[in-house]
NUNUDO-632708 format. One record per residue (C-alpha): residue number from 1; residue in one letter; chain; x, y, z. Coordinates in Angstrom, 1 decimal, always signed. Layout:
<pts>
<pt><dolo>NUM</dolo><tido>A</tido><zase>A</zase><c1>X</c1><c2>Y</c2><c3>Z</c3></pt>
...
</pts>
This chain:
<pts>
<pt><dolo>1</dolo><tido>M</tido><zase>A</zase><c1>+8.3</c1><c2>+0.0</c2><c3>+8.0</c3></pt>
<pt><dolo>2</dolo><tido>S</tido><zase>A</zase><c1>+7.3</c1><c2>+0.5</c2><c3>+4.4</c3></pt>
<pt><dolo>3</dolo><tido>T</tido><zase>A</zase><c1>+8.8</c1><c2>+3.8</c2><c3>+3.3</c3></pt>
<pt><dolo>4</dolo><tido>T</tido><zase>A</zase><c1>+10.9</c1><c2>+5.2</c2><c3>+0.5</c3></pt>
<pt><dolo>5</dolo><tido>L</tido><zase>A</zase><c1>+13.4</c1><c2>+6.6</c2><c3>+3.1</c3></pt>
<pt><dolo>6</dolo><tido>P</tido><zase>A</zase><c1>+16.6</c1><c2>+4.7</c2><c3>+3.3</c3></pt>
<pt><dolo>7</dolo><tido>S</tido><zase>A</zase><c1>+17.4</c1><c2>+2.9</c2><c3>+6.6</c3></pt>
<pt><dolo>8</dolo><tido>T</tido><zase>A</zase><c1>+20.5</c1><c2>+3.0</c2><c3>+8.7</c3></pt>
<pt><dolo>9</dolo><tido>T</tido><zase>A</zase><c1>+21.6</c1><c2>+0.5</c2><c3>+11.4</c3></pt>
<pt><dolo>10</dolo><tido>D</tido><zase>A</zase><c1>+24.0</c1><c2>+0.2</c2><c3>+14.3</c3></pt>
<pt><dolo>11</dolo><tido>A</tido><zase>A</zase><c1>+26.4</c1><c2>-1.4</c2><c3>+11.9</c3></pt>
<pt><dolo>12</dolo><tido>T</tido><zase>A</zase><c1>+26.1</c1><c2>+1.2</c2><c3>+9.1</c3></pt>
<pt><dolo>13</dolo><tido>F</tido><zase>A</zase><c1>+25.4</c1><c2>+4.4</c2><c3>+11.1</c3></pt>
<pt><dolo>14</dolo><tido>A</tido><zase>A</zase><c1>+29.0</c1><c2>+5.7</c2><c3>+11.1</c3></pt>
<pt><dolo>15</dolo><tido>A</tido><zase>A</zase><c1>+29.3</c1><c2>+5.4</c2><c3>+7.3</c3></pt>
<pt><dolo>16</dolo><tido>D</tido><zase>A</zase><c1>+25.7</c1><c2>+6.5</c2><c3>+6.5</c3></pt>
<pt><dolo>17</dolo><tido>V</tido><zase>A</zase><c1>+25.5</c1><c2>+9.4</c2><c3>+8.9</c3></pt>
<pt><dolo>18</dolo><tido>L</tido><zase>A</zase><c1>+28.7</c1><c2>+10.4</c2><c3>+10.7</c3></pt>
<pt><dolo>19</dolo><tido>A</tido><zase>A</zase><c1>+30.9</c1><c2>+10.3</c2><c3>+7.5</c3></pt>
<pt><dolo>20</dolo><tido>S</tido><zase>A</zase><c1>+28.3</c1><c2>+11.9</c2><c3>+5.2</c3></pt>
<pt><dolo>21</dolo><tido>D</tido><zase>A</zase><c1>+29.3</c1><c2>+14.9</c2><c3>+3.2</c3></pt>
<pt><dolo>22</dolo><tido>L</tido><zase>A</zase><c1>+25.7</c1><c2>+16.3</c2><c3>+3.4</c3></pt>
<pt><dolo>23</dolo><tido>P</tido><zase>A</zase><c1>+23.9</c1><c2>+16.9</c2><c3>+6.7</c3></pt>
<pt><dolo>24</dolo><tido>V</tido><zase>A</zase><c1>+21.8</c1><c2>+13.9</c2><c3>+7.6</c3></pt>
<pt><dolo>25</dolo><tido>L</tido><zase>A</zase><c1>+18.4</c1><c2>+14.0</c2><c3>+9.4</c3></pt>
<pt><dolo>26</dolo><tido>V</tido><zase>A</zase><c1>+18.0</c1><c2>+10.7</c2><c3>+11.3</c3></pt>
<pt><dolo>27</dolo><tido>D</tido><zase>A</zase><c1>+14.4</c1><c2>+9.7</c2><c3>+12.0</c3></pt>
<pt><dolo>28</dolo><tido>F</tido><zase>A</zase><c1>+14.5</c1><c2>+7.5</c2><c3>+15.1</c3></pt>
<pt><dolo>29</dolo><tido>T</tido><zase>A</zase><c1>+11.4</c1><c2>+5.5</c2><c3>+14.7</c3></pt>
<pt><dolo>30</dolo><tido>A</tido><zase>A</zase><c1>+9.6</c1><c2>+2.2</c2><c3>+15.5</c3></pt>
<pt><dolo>31</dolo><tido>S</tido><zase>A</zase><c1>+7.0</c1><c2>+0.2</c2><c3>+13.6</c3></pt>
<pt><dolo>32</dolo><tido>W</tido><zase>A</zase><c1>+4.5</c1><c2>+0.4</c2><c3>+16.6</c3></pt>
<pt><dolo>33</dolo><tido>C</tido><zase>A</zase><c1>+4.8</c1><c2>+4.2</c2><c3>+16.8</c3></pt>
<pt><dolo>34</dolo><tido>G</tido><zase>A</zase><c1>+1.7</c1><c2>+5.9</c2><c3>+15.5</c3></pt>
<pt><dolo>35</dolo><tido>P</tido><zase>A</zase><c1>+3.1</c1><c2>+9.4</c2><c3>+15.5</c3></pt>
<pt><dolo>36</dolo><tido>C</tido><zase>A</zase><c1>+6.2</c1><c2>+8.1</c2><c3>+13.6</c3></pt>
<pt><dolo>37</dolo><tido>R</tido><zase>A</zase><c1>+3.9</c1><c2>+6.8</c2><c3>+10.8</c3></pt>
<pt><dolo>38</dolo><tido>M</tido><zase>A</zase><c1>+2.3</c1><c2>+10.2</c2><c3>+10.6</c3></pt>
<pt><dolo>39</dolo><tido>V</tido><zase>A</zase><c1>+5.6</c1><c2>+12.0</c2><c3>+10.2</c3></pt>
<pt><dolo>40</dolo><tido>T</tido><zase>A</zase><c1>+7.1</c1><c2>+9.6</c2><c3>+7.6</c3></pt>
<pt><dolo>41</dolo><tido>P</tido><zase>A</zase><c1>+5.2</c1><c2>+11.2</c2><c3>+4.6</c3></pt>
<pt><dolo>42</dolo><tido>V</tido><zase>A</zase><c1>+6.4</c1><c2>+14.6</c2><c3>+5.7</c3></pt>
<pt><dolo>43</dolo><tido>L</tido><zase>A</zase><c1>+10.0</c1><c2>+13.4</c2><c3>+5.9</c3></pt>
<pt><dolo>44</dolo><tido>E</tido><zase>A</zase><c1>+9.7</c1><c2>+11.8</c2><c3>+2.5</c3></pt>
<pt><dolo>45</dolo><tido>Q</tido><zase>A</zase><c1>+8.5</c1><c2>+15.1</c2><c3>+1.0</c3></pt>
<pt><dolo>46</dolo><tido>L</tido><zase>A</zase><c1>+11.4</c1><c2>+16.9</c2><c3>+2.8</c3></pt>
<pt><dolo>47</dolo><tido>A</tido><zase>A</zase><c1>+13.9</c1><c2>+14.4</c2><c3>+1.5</c3></pt>
<pt><dolo>48</dolo><tido>E</tido><zase>A</zase><c1>+12.8</c1><c2>+14.9</c2><c3>-2.1</c3></pt>
<pt><dolo>49</dolo><tido>A</tido><zase>A</zase><c1>+12.6</c1><c2>+18.7</c2><c3>-1.8</c3></pt>
<pt><dolo>50</dolo><tido>E</tido><zase>A</zase><c1>+16.0</c1><c2>+19.1</c2><c3>-0.1</c3></pt>
<pt><dolo>51</dolo><tido>R</tido><zase>A</zase><c1>+17.9</c1><c2>+16.2</c2><c3>-1.8</c3></pt>
<pt><dolo>52</dolo><tido>D</tido><zase>A</zase><c1>+20.8</c1><c2>+18.5</c2><c3>-2.8</c3></pt>
<pt><dolo>53</dolo><tido>R</tido><zase>A</zase><c1>+21.3</c1><c2>+19.8</c2><c3>+0.8</c3></pt>
<pt><dolo>54</dolo><tido>L</tido><zase>A</zase><c1>+20.1</c1><c2>+17.0</c2><c3>+3.0</c3></pt>
<pt><dolo>55</dolo><tido>R</tido><zase>A</zase><c1>+19.9</c1><c2>+13.2</c2><c3>+3.4</c3></pt>
<pt><dolo>56</dolo><tido>V</tido><zase>A</zase><c1>+17.0</c1><c2>+11.7</c2><c3>+5.4</c3></pt>
<pt><dolo>57</dolo><tido>V</tido><zase>A</zase><c1>+17.4</c1><c2>+8.2</c2><c3>+6.9</c3></pt>
<pt><dolo>58</dolo><tido>Q</tido><zase>A</zase><c1>+15.4</c1><c2>+6.1</c2><c3>+9.3</c3></pt>
<pt><dolo>59</dolo><tido>L</tido><zase>A</zase><c1>+16.7</c1><c2>+4.1</c2><c3>+12.2</c3></pt>
<pt><dolo>60</dolo><tido>D</tido><zase>A</zase><c1>+14.5</c1><c2>+1.5</c2><c3>+13.8</c3></pt>
<pt><dolo>61</dolo><tido>V</tido><zase>A</zase><c1>+15.1</c1><c2>+1.9</c2><c3>+17.6</c3></pt>
<pt><dolo>62</dolo><tido>D</tido><zase>A</zase><c1>+14.0</c1><c2>-1.6</c2><c3>+18.4</c3></pt>
<pt><dolo>63</dolo><tido>A</tido><zase>A</zase><c1>+16.4</c1><c2>-3.2</c2><c3>+16.0</c3></pt>
<pt><dolo>64</dolo><tido>N</tido><zase>A</zase><c1>+19.3</c1><c2>-0.8</c2><c3>+16.7</c3></pt>
<pt><dolo>65</dolo><tido>P</tido><zase>A</zase><c1>+19.7</c1><c2>-0.2</c2><c3>+20.4</c3></pt>
<pt><dolo>66</dolo><tido>E</tido><zase>A</zase><c1>+23.4</c1><c2>+0.9</c2><c3>+20.3</c3></pt>
<pt><dolo>67</dolo><tido>V</tido><zase>A</zase><c1>+22.8</c1><c2>+4.1</c2><c3>+18.3</c3></pt>
<pt><dolo>68</dolo><tido>T</tido><zase>A</zase><c1>+19.5</c1><c2>+4.7</c2><c3>+20.1</c3></pt>
<pt><dolo>69</dolo><tido>R</tido><zase>A</zase><c1>+21.3</c1><c2>+4.5</c2><c3>+23.5</c3></pt>
<pt><dolo>70</dolo><tido>A</tido><zase>A</zase><c1>+24.3</c1><c2>+6.5</c2><c3>+22.3</c3></pt>
<pt><dolo>71</dolo><tido>Y</tido><zase>A</zase><c1>+22.1</c1><c2>+9.5</c2><c3>+21.4</c3></pt>
<pt><dolo>72</dolo><tido>H</tido><zase>A</zase><c1>+19.8</c1><c2>+9.2</c2><c3>+24.4</c3></pt>
<pt><dolo>73</dolo><tido>V</tido><zase>A</zase><c1>+16.7</c1><c2>+8.7</c2><c3>+22.3</c3></pt>
<pt><dolo>74</dolo><tido>L</tido><zase>A</zase><c1>+13.8</c1><c2>+8.2</c2><c3>+24.8</c3></pt>
<pt><dolo>75</dolo><tido>G</tido><zase>A</zase><c1>+10.7</c1><c2>+9.1</c2><c3>+22.8</c3></pt>
<pt><dolo>76</dolo><tido>M</tido><zase>A</zase><c1>+9.6</c1><c2>+8.7</c2><c3>+19.2</c3></pt>
<pt><dolo>77</dolo><tido>P</tido><zase>A</zase><c1>+9.6</c1><c2>+10.2</c2><c3>+16.8</c3></pt>
<pt><dolo>78</dolo><tido>T</tido><zase>A</zase><c1>+12.9</c1><c2>+11.9</c2><c3>+17.5</c3></pt>
<pt><dolo>79</dolo><tido>M</tido><zase>A</zase><c1>+14.6</c1><c2>+13.5</c2><c3>+14.5</c3></pt>
<pt><dolo>80</dolo><tido>S</tido><zase>A</zase><c1>+18.3</c1><c2>+14.5</c2><c3>+14.9</c3></pt>
<pt><dolo>81</dolo><tido>L</tido><zase>A</zase><c1>+20.2</c1><c2>+16.5</c2><c3>+12.4</c3></pt>
<pt><dolo>82</dolo><tido>F</tido><zase>A</zase><c1>+23.8</c1><c2>+15.5</c2><c3>+12.1</c3></pt>
<pt><dolo>83</dolo><tido>R</tido><zase>A</zase><c1>+26.3</c1><c2>+17.8</c2><c3>+10.4</c3></pt>
<pt><dolo>84</dolo><tido>D</tido><zase>A</zase><c1>+30.0</c1><c2>+16.9</c2><c3>+10.2</c3></pt>
<pt><dolo>85</dolo><tido>G</tido><zase>A</zase><c1>+29.3</c1><c2>+13.9</c2><c3>+12.5</c3></pt>
<pt><dolo>86</dolo><tido>E</tido><zase>A</zase><c1>+27.7</c1><c2>+16.0</c2><c3>+15.3</c3></pt>
<pt><dolo>87</dolo><tido>V</tido><zase>A</zase><c1>+24.1</c1><c2>+16.5</c2><c3>+16.3</c3></pt>
<pt><dolo>88</dolo><tido>V</tido><zase>A</zase><c1>+23.3</c1><c2>+20.2</c2><c3>+15.6</c3></pt>
<pt><dolo>89</dolo><tido>T</tido><zase>A</zase><c1>+19.5</c1><c2>+20.1</c2><c3>+16.4</c3></pt>
<pt><dolo>90</dolo><tido>T</tido><zase>A</zase><c1>+16.9</c1><c2>+17.6</c2><c3>+17.6</c3></pt>
<pt><dolo>91</dolo><tido>I</tido><zase>A</zase><c1>+13.1</c1><c2>+17.6</c2><c3>+17.1</c3></pt>
<pt><dolo>92</dolo><tido>V</tido><zase>A</zase><c1>+11.1</c1><c2>+15.4</c2><c3>+19.4</c3></pt>
<pt><dolo>93</dolo><tido>G</tido><zase>A</zase><c1>+7.5</c1><c2>+14.5</c2><c3>+18.5</c3></pt>
<pt><dolo>94</dolo><tido>A</tido><zase>A</zase><c1>+5.5</c1><c2>+14.6</c2><c3>+15.3</c3></pt>
<pt><dolo>95</dolo><tido>R</tido><zase>A</zase><c1>+5.6</c1><c2>+18.1</c2><c3>+13.8</c3></pt>
<pt><dolo>96</dolo><tido>P</tido><zase>A</zase><c1>+4.1</c1><c2>+19.6</c2><c3>+10.7</c3></pt>
<pt><dolo>97</dolo><tido>R</tido><zase>A</zase><c1>+6.5</c1><c2>+20.3</c2><c3>+7.8</c3></pt>
<pt><dolo>98</dolo><tido>A</tido><zase>A</zase><c1>+6.7</c1><c2>+24.0</c2><c3>+8.5</c3></pt>
<pt><dolo>99</dolo><tido>A</tido><zase>A</zase><c1>+8.0</c1><c2>+23.4</c2><c3>+12.0</c3></pt>
<pt><dolo>100</dolo><tido>I</tido><zase>A</zase><c1>+10.5</c1><c2>+20.9</c2><c3>+10.8</c3></pt>
<pt><dolo>101</dolo><tido>D</tido><zase>A</zase><c1>+11.7</c1><c2>+23.3</c2><c3>+8.1</c3></pt>
<pt><dolo>102</dolo><tido>R</tido><zase>A</zase><c1>+12.1</c1><c2>+26.1</c2><c3>+10.7</c3></pt>
<pt><dolo>103</dolo><tido>A</tido><zase>A</zase><c1>+14.2</c1><c2>+23.8</c2><c3>+12.9</c3></pt>
<pt><dolo>104</dolo><tido>L</tido><zase>A</zase><c1>+16.4</c1><c2>+22.7</c2><c3>+10.1</c3></pt>
<pt><dolo>105</dolo><tido>E</tido><zase>A</zase><c1>+16.9</c1><c2>+25.8</c2><c3>+7.9</c3></pt>
<pt><dolo>106</dolo><tido>P</tido><zase>A</zase><c1>+19.5</c1><c2>+27.6</c2><c3>+10.1</c3></pt>
<pt><dolo>107</dolo><tido>H</tido><zase>A</zase><c1>+21.7</c1><c2>+24.5</c2><c3>+9.8</c3></pt>
<pt><dolo>108</dolo><tido>L</tido><zase>A</zase><c1>+21.2</c1><c2>+24.2</c2><c3>+6.0</c3></pt>
<pt><dolo>109</dolo><tido>A</tido><zase>A</zase><c1>+21.2</c1><c2>+27.9</c2><c3>+5.0</c3></pt>
<pt><dolo>110</dolo><tido>A</tido><zase>A</zase><c1>+24.9</c1><c2>+27.9</c2><c3>+4.2</c3></pt>
<pt><dolo>111</dolo><tido>L</tido><zase>A</zase><c1>+24.7</c1><c2>+24.9</c2><c3>+1.8</c3></pt>
</pts>
């Protein structure tokens, strides 16, 4: 997956996501997933625009089955927003930027 978004793994997930001071949007993705490739540029734009309020990371579901299973990810792309170590919202399927912004904003408004 060639992207500018940082990756997280089963081994680094707790430090990268659960212990983060900022909310973290985890993009559960796979190299073979067409809709995942379509949403990546949107997430890169979001990561740049919201860098002071939000981190965006990708997790390859094929290479990281433990986290994928733990959060019951069954379809891709799945984007889960973690805040203080807990999932506060999940978006399933490729969505336009406006829809992603609407889903995330209530959880970022206080930041």
